[in-house]
Structures are given as structure tokens and as C-alpha cells.
MARRO-147800 format. One record per atom (N, C-alpha, C): x, y, z. Coordinates in steps of 0.02 Angstrom, whole numbers, padded with zeros to 5 digits, always signed. Example, Ala and Ser with C-alpha at 12.3 -4.5 7.8 and 13.67 -1.06 7.14 Angstrom:
<recs>
+00660-00284+00390+00615-00225+00390+00660-00165+00390+00642-00112+00354+00684-00053+00357+00645+00002+00394
</recs>
This chain:
<recs>
-01165-01083-00786-01132-01025-00757-01056-01028-00768-01027-00973-00785-00954-00969-00795-00920-00966-00727-00868-01004-00719-00833-01005-00655-00796-00940-00644-00778-00929-00580-00743-00867-00562-00677-00861-00599-00640-00918-00606-00576-00916-00640-00584-00896-00712-00637-00920-00746-00648-00903-00815-00665-00829-00823-00703-00804-00775-00720-00733-00778-00657-00690-00775-00611-00709-00731-00550-00671-00723-00509-00671-00787-00506-00728-00821-00463-00734-00879-00497-00711-00943-00562-00725-00951-00594-00716-01016-00657-00672-01014-00681-00653-00955-00746-00621-00950-00751-00554-00985-00808-00542-01016-00825-00476-01043-00860-00437-00988-00836-00378-00976-00862-00340-00918-00896-00276-00940-00947-00258-00902-00982-00194-00909-00972-00154-00845-00952-00092-00852-00942-00049-00794-01005-00007-00782-01023-00001-00719-01085+00034-00701-01072+00083-00645-01095+00145-00655-01083+00197-00605-01144+00241-00596-01157+00261-00535-01208+00311-00519-01172+00376-00504-01188+00428-00542-01159+00494-00531-01205+00534-00486-01182+00548-00426-01221+00586-00378-01211+00661-00388-01256+00703-00362-01250+00776-00372-01184+00805-00347-01152+00772-00300-01089+00798-00272-01030+00784-00318-01040+00748-00373-00986+00729-00418-00997+00758-00487-00944+00786-00515-00949+00813-00583-00944+00757-00634-00962+00773-00696-00957+00723-00749-00885+00701-00760-00839+00750-00756-00768+00734-00764-00743+00687-00710-00764+00699-00648-00745+00656-00592-00773+00586-00601-00834+00582-00626-00865+00516-00638-00827+00477-00691-00806+00512-00744-00768+00479-00797-00700+00456-00772-00667+00497-00731-00603+00477-00702-00611+00415-00659-00665+00413-00620-00678+00355-00577-00686+00291-00619-00720+00297-00676-00730+00239-00719-00665+00220-00754-00622+00268-00769-00557+00252-00798-00516+00209-00749-00517+00228-00686-00482+00188-00636-00514+00119-00628-00580+00117-00629-00615+00052-00623-00598+00008-00682-00592+00037-00742-00573-00001-00801-00502-00029-00793-00457+00011-00764-00389-00014-00752-00389-00072-00704-00430-00067-00652-00436-00121-00603-00462-00184-00637-00514-00176-00679-00544-00233-00713-00494-00266-00760-00455-00225-00796-00405-00252-00842-00351-00290-00804-00335-00267-00744-00283-00298-00704-00300-00371-00688-00364-00386-00677-00383-00455-00661-00397-00496-00724-00392-00465-00783-00399-00502-00846-00466-00493-00880-00509-00449-00855-00574-00438-00887-00565-00394-00950-00610-00403-00996-00611-00361-01056-00671-00314-01050-00656-00251-01040-00709-00201-01030-00739-00184-01098-00804-00200-01106-00838-00189-01169-00877-00124-01172-00901-00101-01115-00942-00040-01115-00947-00014-01044-00972+00047-01037-00983+00077-00972-01047+00118-00973-01081+00119-00917-01145+00155-00911-01142+00199-00849-01158+00263-00858-01163+00310-00802-01235+00333-00797-01263+00329-00737-01331+00356-00726-01327+00411-00674-01351+00470-00691-01353+00526-00644-01416+00518-00602-01407+00516-00537-01463+00507-00490-01452+00550-00428-01505+00571-00395-01497+00611-00334-01470+00569-00276-01481+00503-00279-01456+00458-00226-01453+00387-00252-01416+00344-00217-01411+00274-00235-01478+00240-00221-01502+00200-00269-01565+00164-00258-01553+00110-00205-01592+00108-00151-01579+00061-00096-01586-00012-00115-01624-00027-00168-01636-00097-00186-01594-00121-00244-01582-00078-00292-01547-00100-00353-01487-00057-00372-01466-00013-00329-01408+00032-00340-01425+00084-00393-01439+00061-00456-01462+00107-00508-01538+00108-00506-01568+00155-00542-01641+00157-00546-01668+00095-00581-01726+00072-00561-01755+00011-00590-01768+00020-00665-01783+00082-00686-01795+00094-00757-01732+00086-00799-01674+00091-00768-01611+00085-00804-01593+00012-00816-01624-00034-00780-01605-00104-00786-01617-00132-00855-01670-00110-00888-01685-00137-00955-01630-00116-01005-01605-00054-00999-01551-00032-01043-01487-00071-01029-01475-00086-00965-01416-00125-00947-01421-00196-00976-01481-00224-00974-01492-00292-01001-01477-00294-01075-01495-00241-01112-01482-00238-01184-01406-00238-01198-01369-00200-01158-01297-00198-01167-01266-00266-01150-01291-00298-01097-01267-00364-01078-01277-00414-01135-01336-00411-01166-01352-00457-01221-01309-00442-01283-01300-00376-01298-01264-00356-01358-01190-00376-01355-01159-00367-01297-01087-00380-01292-01071-00448-01260-01123-00487-01247-01113-00552-01215-01076-00543-01148-01102-00497-01108-01072-00480-01043-01086-00535-00993-01035-00556-00956-01047-00604-00902-01025-00577-00834-01003-00514-00832-00984-00484-00769-00999-00409-00771-01040-00386-00724-01054-00315-00716-01015-00291-00654-00976-00238-00662-00936-00211-00606-00962-00142-00588-00983-00135-00526-01013-00073-00502-00960-00031-00467-00957+00033-00484-00910+00078-00451-00942+00103-00387-00933+00064-00335-00963+00080-00271-00965+00016-00229-00993+00021-00171-01000-00037-00127-01073-00057-00125-01088-00119-00144-01156-00144-00145-01173-00175-00077-01234-00163-00055-01258-00200+00003-01274-00271-00020-01278-00319+00026-01297-00387+00006-01363-00389-00033-01410-00348-00012-01476-00346-00045-01469-00319-00116-01431-00265-00126-01421-00237-00192-01387-00286-00239-01335-00320-00213-01300-00369-00254-01345-00426-00276-01386-00452-00230-01432-00507-00246-01484-00484-00298-01513-00425-00287-01565-00400-00333-01536-00388-00403-01476-00361-00407-01446-00349-00473-01432-00414-00510-01405-00463-00475-01390-00527-00507-01454-00563-00529-01506-00559-00487-01570-00590-00506-01599-00557-00567-01593-00491-00571-01623-00454-00627-01582-00460-00691-01515-00455-00685-01472-00453-00744-01451-00523-00768-01460-00573-00726-01444-00643-00743-01369-00651-00760-01327-00615-00725-01255-00624-00732-01221-00605-00667-01158-00620-00662-01121-00604-00601-01112-00529-00594-01118-00504-00533-01109-00433-00518-01058-00426-00462-01007-00386-00474-00957-00370-00424-00961-00296-00408-00946-00279-00345-00937-00208-00330-00862-00193-00329-00845-00131-00316-00775-00109-00319-00732-00146-00268-00761-00158-00209-00725-00193-00156-00707-00264-00178-00755-00299-00207-00743-00368-00228-00690-00371-00283-00692-00321-00327-00643-00318-00382-00572-00310-00353-00565-00264-00306-00499-00253-00276-00476-00315-00238-00522-00349-00204-00504-00410-00169-00478-00463-00218-00510-00467-00277-00487-00514-00328-00416-00497-00352-00402-00433-00361-00335-00412-00383-00284-00431-00330-00299-00417-00267-00253-00434-00214-00242-00509-00211-00296-00547-00219-00290-00620-00218-00247-00646-00274-00252-00614-00332-00213-00635-00390-00139-00618-00382-00124-00562-00350-00055-00538-00345-00019-00561-00281-00056-00589-00234-00024-00611-00171+00026-00666-00185+00087-00658-00161+00140-00706-00173+00164-00740-00109+00171-00703-00055+00197-00731+00007+00142-00763+00048+00163-00805+00094+00115-00839+00139+00075-00788+00179+00108-00736+00203+00074-00686+00244+00021-00649+00203+00040-00628+00143-00007-00590+00101-00068-00633+00084-00057-00696+00070-00112-00741+00052-00160-00748+00111-00134-00753+00171-00176-00759+00230-00215-00694+00242-00182-00638+00232-00216-00573+00241-00273-00565+00191-00261-00585+00128-00312-00580+00077-00370-00627+00092-00354-00687+00112-00408-00735+00128-00452-00708+00184-00421-00678+00235-00459-00650+00290-00505-00594+00266-00478-00550+00225-00518-00494+00199-00576-00521+00157-00564-00571+00117-00616-00600+00074-00672-00630+00116-00654-00668+00167-00704-00701+00208-00745-00651+00247-00713-00598+00271-00750-00546+00307-00798-00510+00261-00778-00503+00197-00823-00473+00147-00880-00521+00131-00865-00584+00126-00914-00634+00104-00968-00648+00157-00948-00648+00220-00992-00672+00274-01062-00641+00274-01069-00574+00271-01136-00546+00271-01174-00554+00205-01141-00582+00155-01172-00587+00089-01193-00659+00072-01197-00701+00122-01217-00770+00110-01292-00779+00102-01330-00730+00126-01403-00735+00118-01421-00728+00044-01453-00779+00018-01474-00777-00052-01419-00797-00100-01361-00813-00074-01307-00836-00118-01268-00889-00080-01228-00928-00115-01191-00981-00081-01125-00990-00117-01072-00998-00077-01006-01007-00107-00964-01051-00063-00940-01106-00089-00890-01147-00053-00822-01114-00063-00779-01120-00014-00712-01092-00019-00669-01137-00063-00639-01108-00114-00590-01144-00155-00523-01138-00118-00503-01190-00083-00445-01185-00038-00380-01175-00075-00378-01195-00138-00316-01187-00175-00308-01118-00205-00367-01088-00225-00363-01024-00260-00395-00968-00222-00443-00986-00177-00474-00933-00137-00523-00890-00176-00554-00916-00228-00600-00875-00268-00663-00859-00230-00699-00808-00253-00762-00790-00220-00817-00786-00273-00819-00835-00317-00874-00840-00366-00937-00861-00331-00994-00854-00362-01057-00869-00330-01098-00919-00371-01140-00955-00337-01189-00997-00370-01253-00996-00329-01308-01018-00359-01374-01010-00329-01406-01076-00309-01459-01071-00271-01503-01128-00261-01491-01169-00199-01442-01154-00158-01430-01193-00098-01475-01168-00042-01495-01212+00002-01543-01195+00054-01513-01159+00113-01556-01137+00157-01536-01100+00216-01492-01143+00262-01505-01209+00262-01464-01254+00303-01391-01252+00282-01380-01251+00215-01312-01248+00190-01279-01181+00206-01320-01128+00203-01294-01061+00218-01269-01058+00290-01307-01087+00336-01287-01087+00406-01223-01128+00415-01217-01183+00379-01156-01223+00382-01096-01182+00359-01107-01146+00304-01052-01104+00277-01035-01048+00325-01086-01020+00357-01072-00966+00405-01026-00991+00460-01041-01050+00487-01000-01078+00541-00929-01091+00516-00924-01119+00455-00858-01134+00427-00818-01070+00416-00850-01018+00390-00815-00955+00377-00793-00922+00442-00838-00921+00492-00820-00890+00556-00762-00926+00588-00762-00993+00583-00707-01033+00611-00642-01017+00575-00646-01011+00508-00587-00996+00469-00561-00926+00484-00606-00878+00493-00587-00809+00509-00549-00808+00575-00575-00845+00625-00542-00847+00691-00472-00877+00684-00466-00930+00644-00400-00961+00634-00351-00914+00600-00375-00879+00548-00332-00833+00511-00309-00775+00555-00355-00750+00597-00336-00695+00641-00281-00717+00689-00286-00780+00713-00234-00806+00757-00167-00812+00721-00170-00836+00658-00109-00843+00618-00076-00776+00606-00117-00726+00587-00091-00659+00573-00064-00627+00637-00097-00641+00694-00072-00615+00757-00003-00642+00773+00008-00705+00756+00074-00735+00766+00126-00701+00722+00106-00686+00660+00151-00651+00614+00168-00582+00642+00118-00548+00671+00130-00482+00701+00181-00487+00758+00176-00541+00797+00223-00551+00852+00294-00559+00825+00300-00600+00772+00366-00610+00741+00392-00545+00712+00346-00505+00685+00366-00441+00656+00392-00393+00711+00361-00397+00769+00384-00355+00825+00455-00373+00846+00470-00439+00844+00538-00461+00861+00588-00434+00810+00569-00439+00745+00612-00412+00693+00622-00338+00700+00568-00304+00720+00571-00231+00728+00621-00211+00783+00623-00249+00837+00669-00234+00891+00741-00241+00868+00753-00290+00823+00821-00299+00797+00842-00240+00755+00794-00202+00730+00810-00146+00686+00805-00078+00722+00800-00080+00788+00791-00018+00826+00848+00031+00816+00907+00004+00802+00966+00047+00795+00971+00077+00725+00925+00058+00680+00927+00082+00611+00877+00140+00602+00892+00182+00553+00845+00234+00533+00800+00206+00479+00737+00224+00480+00689+00191+00436+00652+00241+00391+00650+00225+00326+00615+00265+00277+00564+00219+00241+00503+00243+00234+00452+00204+00198+00429+00243+00136+00424+00206+00081+00396+00234+00019+00321+00223+00020+00283+00276+00013+00211+00270+00012+00184+00306-00050+00121+00295-00065+00091+00329-00121+00036+00288-00153+00004+00318-00202-00050+00286-00238-00023+00226-00276-00064+00176-00287-00043+00118-00323-00019+00137-00394+00035+00105-00415+00065+00116-00481+00097+00185-00489+00117+00215-00433+00150+00281-00437+00224+00273-00454+00251+00212-00449+00321+00201-00465+00365+00190-00404+00334+00170-00348+00372+00161-00286+00426+00107-00293+00407+00051-00323+00455-00005-00329+00514+00015-00374+00500+00054-00426+00554+00077-00470+00601+00123-00432+00574+00167-00392+00615+00212-00350+00656+00171-00301+00624+00121-00271+00658+00077-00223+00717+00042-00256+00706+00016-00316+00760-00019-00352+00818+00029-00367+00801+00089-00388+00853+00138-00405+00893+00159-00344+00860+00167-00287+00894+00189-00226+00937+00135-00195+00915+00073-00199+00950+00019-00164+00984-00031-00211+00981-00016-00277+01010-00061-00328+00982-00132-00319+00917-00135-00308+00882-00199-00301+00849-00218-00366+00814-00273-00366+00778-00296-00425+00708-00320-00407+00672-00277-00370+00603-00293-00352+00559-00294-00414+00505-00332-00411+00458-00336-00466+00431-00267-00482+00436-00248-00546+00408-00184-00569+00362-00199-00628+00298-00184-00619+00249-00195-00673+00205-00133-00678+00186-00117-00739+00142-00060-00751+00070-00081-00742+00053-00099-00679-00015-00119-00664-00029-00104-00591-00093-00102-00574-00113-00085-00506-00097-00141-00458-00073-00123-00399-00059-00170-00345-00010-00226-00365+00043-00209-00402+00094-00258-00417+00133-00277-00354+00136-00230-00306+00171-00243-00242+00120-00248-00186+00119-00305-00151+00074-00314-00094+00112-00322-00028+00173-00348-00032+00211-00360+00028+00262-00304+00039+00269-00282+00101+00320-00232+00115+00388-00264+00109+00432-00233+00073+00500-00258+00062+00550-00207+00089+00599-00231+00126+00647-00185+00158+00717-00200+00133+00753-00147+00116+00822-00152+00092+00864-00098+00125+00930-00111+00128+00977-00060+00152+00987-00007+00098+00985+00056+00119+00998+00110+00071+01071+00107+00048+01116+00098+00094+01188+00093+00079+01222+00059+00138+01257+00005+00124+01289-00033+00178+01341+00008+00216+01367+00060+00185+01420+00100+00216+01392+00150+00266+01328+00167+00261+01299+00217+00306+01298+00193+00378+01316+00237+00424+01309+00223+00496+01279+00284+00529+01223+00276+00565+01186+00213+00571+01155+00193+00504+01139+00129+00498+01112+00105+00436+01041+00132+00424+01025+00144+00360+00960+00170+00341+00923+00115+00302+00865+00097+00327+00823+00046+00295+00768+00079+00254+00760+00056+00193+00708+00082+00148+00656+00028+00136+00593+00044+00147+00539-00006+00139+00490+00016+00085+00475-00031+00040+00422-00021-00010+00357-00048+00020+00301-00017+00006+00238-00037+00037+00184-00046-00016+00130-00077+00004+00072-00086-00040+00045-00017-00058+00025-00010-00121-00001+00055-00144-00070+00070-00115-00084+00134-00107-00149+00155-00083-00195+00165-00143-00260+00167-00130-00309+00180-00182-00370+00213-00150-00405+00251-00190-00465+00284-00165-00515+00232-00141-00545+00246-00083-00594+00200-00054-00567+00130-00046-00505+00125-00021-00476+00060-00008-00521+00022+00039-00543-00039+00020-00590-00076+00062-00568-00082+00134-00615-00071+00179-00599-00074+00251-00570-00142+00269-00597-00196+00237-00572-00263+00251-00498-00269+00237-00475-00235+00185-00404-00239+00167-00360-00197+00213-00385-00138+00232-00347-00096+00278-00337-00133+00344-00390-00166+00368-00387-00203+00431-00340-00263+00425-00346-00301+00370-00306-00361+00362-00233-00345+00350-00218-00289+00317-00149-00272+00301-00118-00225+00353-00152-00216+00409-00126-00169+00459-00057-00189+00483-00045-00255+00491+00021-00276+00515+00074-00261+00462+00057-00271+00398+00104-00255+00344+00119-00181+00342+00067-00141+00353+00074-00068+00349+00106-00038+00412+00124-00081+00461+00158-00056+00520+00225-00023+00502+00255-00044+00445+00318-00014+00425+00310+00060+00411+00249+00080+00393+00235+00151+00382+00233+00187+00449+00198+00159+00497+00192+00191+00563+00259+00194+00599+00303+00146+00585+00367+00143+00621+00422+00185+00587+00406+00214+00530+00457+00250+00491+00477+00316+00525+00540+00335+00515+00564+00400+00538+00551+00453+00485+00543+00430+00422+00533+00475+00365+00492+00439+00313+00445+00475+00282+00404+00448+00228+00422+00483+00162+00433+00443+00111+00440+00469+00043+00374+00458+00008+00338+00512-00004+00272+00508-00035+00280+00514-00111+00278+00457-00145+00288+00456-00218+00222+00468-00254+00223+00516-00301+00163+00535-00338+00178+00530-00413+00132+00498-00449+00137+00496-00522+00114+00563-00550+00161+00605-00569+00144+00673-00591+00107+00672-00657+00111+00617-00694+00078+00614-00760+00004+00595-00754-00017+00574-00695-00088+00556-00685-00131+00618-00686-00187+00615-00722-00231+00673-00728-00259+00694-00661-00272+00645-00617-00302+00660-00552-00251+00650-00496-00188+00673-00508-00135+00663-00458-00151+00696-00392-00187+00753-00393-00204+00787-00331-00251+00744-00288-00296+00709-00321-00340+00663-00285-00300+00605-00257-00249+00583-00294-00205+00530-00270-00169+00552-00206-00147+00615-00205-00113+00642-00146-00161+00642-00086-00222+00666-00097-00272+00668-00043-00288+00599-00017-00292+00550-00062-00307+00481-00041-00252+00454+00003-00189+00466-00016-00133+00442+00024-00134+00474+00094-00150+00538+00096-00153+00573+00161-00209+00545+00205-00265+00526+00173-00320+00496+00211-00300+00429+00241-00264+00389+00202-00242+00323+00227-00192+00333+00284-00146+00381+00276-00097+00395+00329-00133+00415+00393-00185+00454+00386-00224+00476+00444-00257+00415+00478-00283+00369+00437-00315+00310+00464-00265+00265+00500-00203+00265+00475-00151+00224+00506-00119+00258+00566-00136+00321+00578-00104+00358+00632-00033+00377+00616-00019+00387+00551+00050+00402+00530+00055+00471+00498+00005+00514+00509+00004+00579+00476+00052+00630+00508+00082+00613+00564+00129+00660+00596+00202+00645+00579+00214+00590+00543+00282+00572+00524+00307+00620+00470+00369+00645+00475+00396+00689+00423+00389+00657+00354+00370+00699+00305+00354+00672+00238+00385+00717+00185+00417+00685+00136+00446+00721+00079+00408+00700+00017+00381+00748-00020+00345+00734-00082+00395+00720-00138+00382+00667-00175+00424+00648-00232+00380+00641-00293+00383+00688-00338+00343+00684-00399+00383+00645-00452+00357+00587-00469+00391+00541-00513+00363+00545-00584+00400+00519-00632+00380+00514-00703+00375+00582-00737+00421+00628-00720+00419+00694-00751+00437+00689-00825+00467+00632-00846+00484+00623-00916+00421+00616-00960+00364+00604-00927+00301+00598-00964+00264+00664-00971+00291+00717-00942+00259+00783-00945+00286+00822-01004+00244+00835-01052+00265+00873-01112+00258+00948-01100+00210+00967-01061+00198+01038-01047+00245+01062-00992+00299+01094-01012+00349+01117-00963+00323+01173-00919+00275+01211-00946+00244+01264-00905+00208+01234-00845+00173+01179-00857+00138+01144-00803+00188+01121-00750+00245+01094-00773+00296+01071-00726+00325+01129-00686+00335+01186-00718+00360+01245-00684+00312+01268-00630+00248+01268-00647+00196+01289-00599+00195+01243-00538+00201+01177-00551+00199+01129-00497+00259+01137-00451+00316+01152-00480+00376+01162-00438+00367+01224-00393+00332+01274-00417+00316+01332-00376+00265+01314-00322+00218+01270-00340+00166+01250-00294+00193+01205-00238+00243+01164-00256+00273+01119-00207+00349+01132-00204+00369+01187-00173+00440+01207-00174+00487+01159-00138+00461+01121-00090+00504+01076-00051+00504+01005-00080+00466+00994-00133+00461+00927-00162+00519+00913-00209+00528+00849-00225+00578+00828-00274+00542+00806-00337+00569+00823-00394+00539+00806-00459+00589+00763-00497+00571+00701-00509+00619+00654-00538+00586+00608-00589+00629+00574-00625+00609+00514-00662+00651+00458-00631+00617+00407-00605+00652+00353-00569+00699+00315-00616+00690+00323-00681+00733+00288-00729+00797+00327-00743+00804+00387-00715+00861+00429-00731+00908+00437-00672+00963+00472-00683+01012+00483-00630+00986+00531-00577+00929+00563-00591+00901+00611-00543+00883+00578-00478+00878+00511-00478+00859+00476-00417+00913+00485-00362+00974+00504-00382+01026+00516-00333+01007+00574-00286+00964+00618-00311+00940+00673-00269+00902+00646-00209+00867+00591-00220+00828+00561-00165+00875+00535-00111+00927+00501-00132+00975+00473-00084+01007+00530-00044+01025+00583-00078+01056+00641-00044+01006+00673+00005+00943+00675-00016+00891+00705+00026+00881+00664+00090+00882+00598+00083+00873+00555+00141+00931+00565+00190+00991+00562+00164+01050+00570+00208+01051+00639+00240+01033+00691+00202+01031+00759+00229+00979+00765+00284+00921+00734+00274+00868+00737+00324+00892+00708+00390+00925+00651+00388+00947+00619+00450+01009+00654+00479+01051+00681+00436+01110+00717+00461+01089+00777+00504+01035+00809+00484+01011+00866+00523+00989+00846+00593+00970+00784+00602+00946+00760+00666+01000+00723+00706+01061+00722+00678+01116+00687+00711+01151+00732+00762+01184+00700+00809+01225+00735+00858+01297+00711+00849+01344+00757+00853+01415+00740+00848+01447+00749+00917+01480+00697+00942+01510+00699+01009+01580+00671+01006+01619+00683+01059+01686+00654+01067+01686+00607+01127+01720+00551+01119+01726+00505+01174+01799+00482+01179+01818+00461+01239+01884+00431+01249+01872+00362+01280+01892+00311+01244+01880+00242+01264+01946+00212+01288+01949+00193+01353+02011+00162+01375+02018+00093+01342+02080+00070+01338+02095+00010+01298+02062-00053+01326+02050-00056+01391+02018-00116+01418+01945-00121+01397+01917-00066+01373+01849-00068+01347+01846-00063+01271+01902-00079+01238+01905-00072+01165+01857-00119+01129+01834-00171+01163+01786-00216+01131+01720-00180+01113+01710-00122+01144+01649-00083+01129+01653-00047+01062+01711-00050+01029+01717-00019+00963+01666-00048+00914+01650-00112+00923+01602-00145+00878+01534-00110+00882+01512-00094+00944+01449-00059+00954+01453+00012+00925+01510+00044+00935+01518+00112+00911+01512+00115+00835+01544+00069+00800+01541+00068+00727+01472+00046+00702+01437+00007+00742+01371-00016+00721+01319+00039+00729+01324+00077+00782+01271+00125+00798+01288+00198+00781+01347+00210+00755+01364+00280+00739+01410+00283+00679+01421+00343+00655+01470+00355+00603+01533+00385+00636+01587+00350+00629+01650+00373+00660+01683+00422+00612+01684+00485+00633+01713+00538+00591+01789+00542+00598+01814+00525+00658+01887+00529+00669+01905+00482+00727+01963+00449+00721+01986+00405+00775+02062+00411+00783+02084+00419+00845+02156+00425+00860+02172+00380+00920+02225+00341+00912+02248+00297+00966+02302+00333+01006+02284+00356+01066+02329+00396+01109+02350+00353+01169+02397+00380+01209+02422+00344+01268+02366+00331+01318+02320+00380+01326+02268+00373+01377+02206+00336+01352+02205+00317+01288+02148+00280+01262+02134+00297+01189+02077+00274+01166+02056+00285+01097+02010+00345+01094+02031+00398+01059+01991+00459+01054+01951+00457+00988+01886+00465+00994+01842+00461+00935+01796+00522+00931+01785+00544+00870+01731+00591+00856+01679+00553+00816+01619+00550+00841+01568+00510+00807+01502+00548+00803+01463+00528+00752+01398+00559+00741+01345+00505+00741+01290+00518+00778+01237+00468+00783+01172+00501+00802+01118+00463+00796+01053+00488+00818+01051+00489+00894+01006+00527+00922+01002+00533+00995+00986+00465+01026+00944+00424+00992+00928+00357+01019+00990+00313+01022+01030+00315+00969+01090+00273+00968+01143+00298+01016+01145+00364+01026+01192+00390+01076+01172+00367+01147+01108+00364+01158+01083+00338+01223+01103+00265+01232+01099+00226+01177+01119+00156+01182+01194+00151+01197+01234+00193+01165+01306+00191+01177+01323+00211+01249+01289+00262+01275+01301+00282+01344+01285+00225+01392+01233+00187+01375+01214+00130+01417+01266+00074+01414+01293+00061+01353+01339+00005+01345+01410+00021+01367+01434+00081+01353+01505+00095+01369+01512+00142+01428+01457+00171+01452+01460+00215+01511+01467+00288+01492+01429+00330+01526+01430+00402+01511+01497+00435+01526+01537+00403+01569+01601+00434+01588+01649+00440+01530+01638+00399+01477+01683+00401+01419+01667+00460+01372+01610+00491+01381+01590+00547+01338+01623+00611+01363+01651+00649+01317+01687+00709+01335+01648+00772+01315+01631+00811+01364+01601+00877+01350+01532+00872+01319+01512+00928+01291+01445+00935+01261+01446+00916+01188+01387+00916+01160+01379+00903+01088+01417+00953+01047+01451+00929+00996+01487+00973+00949+01438+00999+00898+01436+01065+00888+01388+01094+00840+01412+01084+00770
</recs>
């Protein structure tokens, strides 16, 4: 048997899909194109693909039993050692397919888990991936057996171990899951502490389908050098940067893990703490790869994930990226009519300055401008004023320091608490 690591680096893969009546042929082909991209990301060489039209998924073998002989011929012809199914296999279906085809079989969930495992860089991401993998593996131990590779975390399979060993592994996996949940809970607590330190900042999160160009946009906006790769799930950890150090209040921009259609439940659950930056945002920049053939489906997928996270009520600005790849200008014109409030950019061009202006304009509309008079014995509060607001004007007079400042309502409340409401003069300036 070829090891899991060898499959990732050298394996020849066959893609397998069941086309149900609710799906058109074009939609089925698009789904396989994405599956092929996922397979290539982990290092597989896709040799062929098979689509079977069926009224429903076969409960025992996913595809019809009559199709298995044709699949075996393709496996033999291309020396296939990995079959990847576009869908989620039950433990029974996975076991039956591997027994019949005599090679390793992954479903879409397992493939995505492998990609996340390969791309995880930080301690937190690795723990989240391990948790998701173990939760996926636990119900699939019947008829299969896998020891945990503690250094790499692979989920390859081998056969022939008895029920006694399976029960041992079940206990080990459950114990490890409990430990990981505790570790991640501790990370969540630390994240809450960090979040409180940033309460005085305005927060923007970049969201969107995987490989839409979020990290490139982030780099352009913040003059950072985050990893940018033309592959799925290159970014797994949320990264936060200042939009501009001169802005008051400060605006934090966060890059997030990309969304994907049918994102495995195990990953959504495990990455919930990481995705908290989305729920805590004051504004979402929804980045869309306009050159993708199924970009509308990508938009719908992102909206579904936002709904699952409870973040669908946060203000959202659509950003259509990669317009430099659109040759049909008529199509671009139509889209601009269809999305009149959206921004159309190429993150590699100077047009990204529009995004920065849009962010600042969005928050400026929600700001309040007030006047205060600070007596000199309380001048030490100037540090708080400059930290939590933008000082538009300052004059040192005989009766004190007169300031005109602009801030969010939350930060104005903090200032009233720290320096006292008596220092505020009159009503809000329009």
C-alpha cells in the first residue's frame, strides 16, 4: 500500500461524481473543475474523471454498482491509486468503494482536510486541523484502522486490524479530541483578551471564496507582505494589520480563511474561533474573483457561510477583483450596472486606493464631531483623546485646551467616562 504522504506527492487520481437531476451538466463539470484544483493543491496528478447521472446517490457504493467495473478499468489503465469523490461518503460507502476498487478513496471533505493540514503553519491552525480530522475519522474506524501520525497528522488508511484495536483507537481519539477542545478553548480565551484591547479600534474583515485575492488586497491596502499564492486555501490564519497608523481611531484590517462550497462542518466548527474576526467586524469587504466562471455561486457560498456564522447583518461592500483578466468589456459594463454599489478593481493596480477611500468614507459617515474644553489640570487626558479620536482642531486658551474632535459613538462614550461629560460643549456638530 502507498503511504498517505506518497499519495499527496505522487499519486495519480481519478475524480468521481454523481450528477443528480437537480444539477445540470455544466454545473457538474464546474464542480469537477474545482475538485481537480483541490486535488492539484495537495500534489495529486488528476488523470481522468467520471460522471454518472443517477436519480439518487447509491446508499452502498455512492455510484451504481454497474459503474464500478468501468471505474476499475480506468484505475488499471492510468495506474490510479487514489479515487476522489465529489461529495461526502458515509463510512459504509467509503469502505465498500475501497474494498471493490482496491485503492484508497477520499471524499471531498477528506481532500479539503488534507489541504488544510498541508497549509497549516501556526500552532493554532494545526490544532484546529487536527481536531477537525479526528472528528471526521472517529465514525469511520469501523472496517478501517489508522494510527495517528503525530508529526504529520496524516489520515491514510490500512486494513486488517481487529475490533479490539479499533476500540483502543476510539478511546485514544476521543481523549485527543477532548484535549484539543480544551487547548482551543484556551486560545479563544486569549483571543477574547486581545479583542478587548482592540475595542477602541474600528475593524474591517476581508471575506470571500478561496483564492479570490484577499491576501493580495490586504497587502496592497496595508503595504504588508503576506503570503500570496495562486492556490486554494493559501491563507488559513486570520492576520490583522493597521490600515494606516495615522488614522484615528485606528482601523484594523483582517484577512481570513477563504470560504468554499460545502465547507466541511468539521472545519467550520474547528475554525469558529479564527472566524470570530468576521463576527466582530464593523465592516466586511467581500472580495470576489470576477474572472471565475461561477463567481455568482462563489458569492452565494460566502453569504451562506456568513449566515452560519451569524454575521449576515454586518455592513458589506462587494469588491470585484481581477478585472484585468476580463477581456469582454461589455460583460464588465453589465456587471457594474448589476452591482452599482460595488467596487471593481485589480489588486495589482493603483485602483486599490479606492478601497482605502471607501473604508475611511464608510466610517466617517458614522463618526460624530464634538467640541470639548479641557482644563489644564486634566491635560494628561490628551493621550486618550488622541488615541480614541481624530483631533480636527486644537487651541490653547486661557480657560483651557479647546478641541474639535471626531470619533465613533463608542469612543466618545469612553472619553466621556475618562474625562467627564462636563468637558463636552454643546451638541454634536453636523
